[in-house]
N, C-alpha and C positions, 0 to 999 in steps of 0.2 A: 459883221458886226452884229446886227440885231439879233441873229437867228444864235449867236452865242450868247447874248445877254438873255435871250428866252430860255433857254438852256438850264444856266444859273439859275433862275427866276423859278423855274421850275421844280429843282433841287431842294432852294431853299425851302418852298413850301413845303414840299415832301418830308423836308426834316423836322420843319415844325408842325404837320401832321401826325408823326409819329410819337414826336415827345409829346403831344396832347392824348393819344391814345394810352399810351403806359402811365399817364397819369391817371385818366378816367380809369383804368383798369386796377390800378395800383386802390384808389380808393373806394371801388367797388368790393377788393378782397378785404379790405379794413373794414369796412361795412359788415362784409358777412361773419367775418369774426366775432365782431362786439354782438352780433344777434345772436349768434350760437354759442356764447360766453366764453371764447378763447379758442385754443387749439384742439384738436378733435381728441377724443379718449381711445386709448387703444383697448380692443377686446381681448383676453387670454384666456388660457383654461388653468381650471385651478382644482385643485382636492381639498378635503377637511379631513388633517390628520385624526388617525384612529388607532388605538391597540391591536395590536396584531402578535400570533403566535410565529415565531421564527428560529428556526433549528438551524444552527452553527453549525455547517461541516467541512471537512477537509478532503480535497481531493488528491489519493498518491497514487502512485505506481506499485505493486508489489510484483512477488514471481512465485507461484506455486511451488512447493516442493512435498516430497512424501513422507509422510507419518513417518517411516519407516524405510529404509534403502539400504541394501549390502550387495558386494560384488561378493557372487560365489567363488572361493578358490578351495585349492587341494592344500591341506597344511603339508605332505610330504609328497616326495615325488615317486614315481611310478606310470604305467600305464595304466588307461582307464579301459575297465574291461565291461561294465554295465552302466549305462544311462537309463535313470527310471521317471524320468520326468517329460512332460512335453510342451515344447515351446510355447509361452502365451496362456497357460491356463493357471487354473489356483492351486497351490500347496499346501498343507497345513503344515503347524510346527513339531518337529521331528521325525518328518516323512525322508526318506531317503531316495536322494536325489542321483547319487551315482556313487559305484566305489571302485577305488582304485586297487591294481593287482597287489596281493598283499602274501604270495607264497615266499617269498622270500622272508619276508617277517614273520611268518610262522615256523618257517624252518629255523629262524634265529632264537624263536621262543621254547621250540620244543628242545634246541642245545642247551640254554641257560635254565630250562625247569630243571635236566636232568640235573644239571652243576651243579642247582638249588638243593636238590634232594641228595646230592651227595655231601656238600657242606652242610644241609641240615644235620645227617646223621654223623659227620664227624664233629659238631658243635656237641651233639650230644652224649658220643663218647669219652668226650675229651672232659664234659662236662663231672661224668660218672668217675672218671680216672682222678679228676680233681679232689672230686671230695674223697677219696681212697690214699689221696696224697702221693699219686704215682707219677704227677707231671705236675711242672710249676703252673703257676699263675700266667705265666707270659702266653705259656703253650696254649693255654687253654684259650686266653685272648685275642691270639691268633687265629685257631679256629673259628671261633665267635665272630670276629673280623670275616672270614671269609662266607661266613654264610651270608648275614649281612650284606655283604656284597653283592652276592649272586639274588639276594631276594631283591638289593635294588635294581640290578639290572633284567631281572623277568617282569617287575613293573615299569619300567621304562618300554620296554618292549611291546607289550600290554596295551600302554597307551598310545603308542604309534599305532599297532593293528589297528583299532579305535579309529582314530584318523583318516584310515583308509576308508572307512563309511563317512559319505558326504552329508548330514541330515539340513534339513531347512530350519536356520534357528526362529523364525519365526511364522505366522502365517500369512499368506500374501500370492501375488500374481508373480509368476518367475517370466523371463523376458526370452530374448534370441540367444541360445549357446553358440558357442565361439568354439567347438570342439567336438569331436566325433568319438564313438568307440576306437580305441587302439591307440587314441592320442597320449602322447608321454607329456605327461603334465609335471609342473615343478609348484612352488607357491607362489610365482608369479606370471602363470597362466592364468586368465581371465575365463572364467567358465561360464557364467550366465549372470544377468542382475535381479534379483529378489528384492522386489518392492511391495510394499502394503499400502493398496489405494483406498482404505476401507474411510482413512481420515486424511485431511491433507491440510499442510502447514503452509501458511500466507505470511512471508517477511518482507516487511516494507520500513521507511525509515520516515520521519517525522522532523520538522525544524525543530532545535532546541526553545524556540521561544513556545512551545506546546507539551514539553515536557512533563510538567507537573501536571495533565491533565491528562497522562494517561496511568492509567488502571486495570489491574488484572479483573478479568471477566466482564469487562466492558466490552459492547458488541460492537459490529460492525456490519457493511454490506459491501459486496464486490461485483461484479460483470467480468466476463473473460470476452476473447476475443472471439468472434461468432457466435456468442454465446446470447440470447434475449433474454434469461431470465436474470433476477436479480438474487443472488444467494446471499447467505447469512453466515457471520464468524466471529467468534467470541476469542479475546484476547487473552493468552496465557502465560505470557512471558514477557519481558522488557528488559533488555539491554543494561547494567547498572552503570553507565559510561557514555558520556557523548563522544561521540566520533570526530576528534579534533581535526583532520583533515576535509569533513564535510560541514561540520557544527549542526549533525544530525544523530540523532537518537532513532536504535534500530530497536524496533516491535515484532511480534511475532502471534498470531492469530492461527485457529485452526476452526475446521469446518469441515463437519461432514460429507462424505460422499459415497452414498448408499448406491447409487444407480453405477458409480464408476466412469462418469460421463467426463468426468475431469481427470485433468494429465500432470503430474510434473515439470516444471518447464513451463506453464503456460503463461501468459503475461496476466494480471490482474489489475483492472480499475479499482481500487480501492474506495469508499465511501464513507470516512469516519466523522462521526458525530461529536463533535465538542460540546456543546452546550445548548439549552434550548432554555428561549423566552419567552415568558407568555404574555407580554406586554409593549413587545418591541414596535417602536415608531419608524417604518419603514417610506421611502421618497423614493418616487422615480428617477432615475439617475439623471436625466436632461436636465430636472430642475435645480440641479449642483451647479455653481457656476465658481470654477477655480480660481482663488487670489494668491498674492506672493506670500501667505502665512495660512494659507488654509482654503478654505470653502464660503462661502453665502449661498443663502437662498433668501428668497424674495418671498415676504408675507403680507396676507393683506390684511390693513391697519385704515378703519375709517376710509374705506375709497380709495386709498394708495397703496402701491408695492411698496414696501419697507425692507430693506435688506440687514438680514439677519446672519450674524457669524454662527456656524455650526461645526462641531465637529462628528465624522462620522468612522464606523468600524467596519463591521464586513460587508461582501455585498454579494449578490447574486448578480445572474444575467441583465437584470432589469432595474433592479433596486438596490439602496442602500440603506442600513441603517443608521439613523442618526442616536449620537449617545446624547450630546448636550446642544442647546440652543432652541429647541421644539419643544411643545407640550402638546398634548391631547385636545383636540378643540381649533386649533391656530387651520387657518387656509391659507396654503401655500401655492404659490403660482407654478405649474407645470411646463407648459410650451410660451412662446415668443418672449422669455426671460431675458435673454441677450440683445434684445432691443430696447430695455428698461432701462431706467435711471432709477436711483433712489427717491422715493417722494412722488412719480409720475401718477397720476390719476388713471386709474384703469377700470374696465367694466370684466366682470371675471364672467366665464361659464364653467360652473362646478361639473366634475367628474365625478359619473358612479363606478366607484369600486368595490366589485364584491369578494375581492380574494380576503380570506381571515387566516388562511396560515402561506405562510413560504418557508421556500427550505434554500438553503445555500446549496 
């Protein structure tokens, strides 16, 4: 029994000692707070708002198309007797590409020409007889109609003969041929594709909210897959209506291709400038705090972090443009803002921002 009492006494003494220690520790903390003037002040990073030049660009996807492109086909049926081009080479406008055998057409033209000459002579004689009132007007009209019909048939066959020789409709590069000499071709037979690569079209679509900003002769830049160079193009045509299914507007630009290093069908990354603002207010995206109805940012006022509601516009990879809520000269807090409360005292370490131009 004595041992048990001793244990109880020791436990009571230990509890009393622990309580006394906690009381003394709390007093020391309170005294320390009084000596330092209150809770510790947080140190955060900030920067002074300055006007910057900002270019608002729209990134889009487009496709390169040939300035001029046509499938070469024969307008008449027949056997190819001569091919006058080499695959993948340049051809000039009017150059003979191939000839279709026209011996049958020439024979028909010879026959029709003979008939035309006879009809012409009959019409001449009928006219003389009509003047002498040896025949009726009706007989002369029949002879005249025969002559005109023969003449029309001769013109028709002559036109078909011209189609037996196929020429390049414009200068360009001709592709791989699908026929050989001796092939029987029809108007449905594809012979080759002729493409003008001196200039290329770029077709892309923009959201309808930017439609009123699209103007003919506006310039843009683009890159292609596998290419390192940034190329330029100029808008030359805008679709006059919005696509109802996609709510976009189709735009077409044209680019020079003097080295012929670009090809139709290539994928293009289009960078379309929308506007350039000389005195834009740009802030780092990490400084913005989303709230239910918008965004806020902490501004330094009288040594305290004060919340200011802002309206933002276009963004870059790291920054956002502030349209309202801030003014030039304000000091905004950029890091450590998530742990701040409105009105909290802070120590601010200013950043050195050297950028003067930003591009979206």
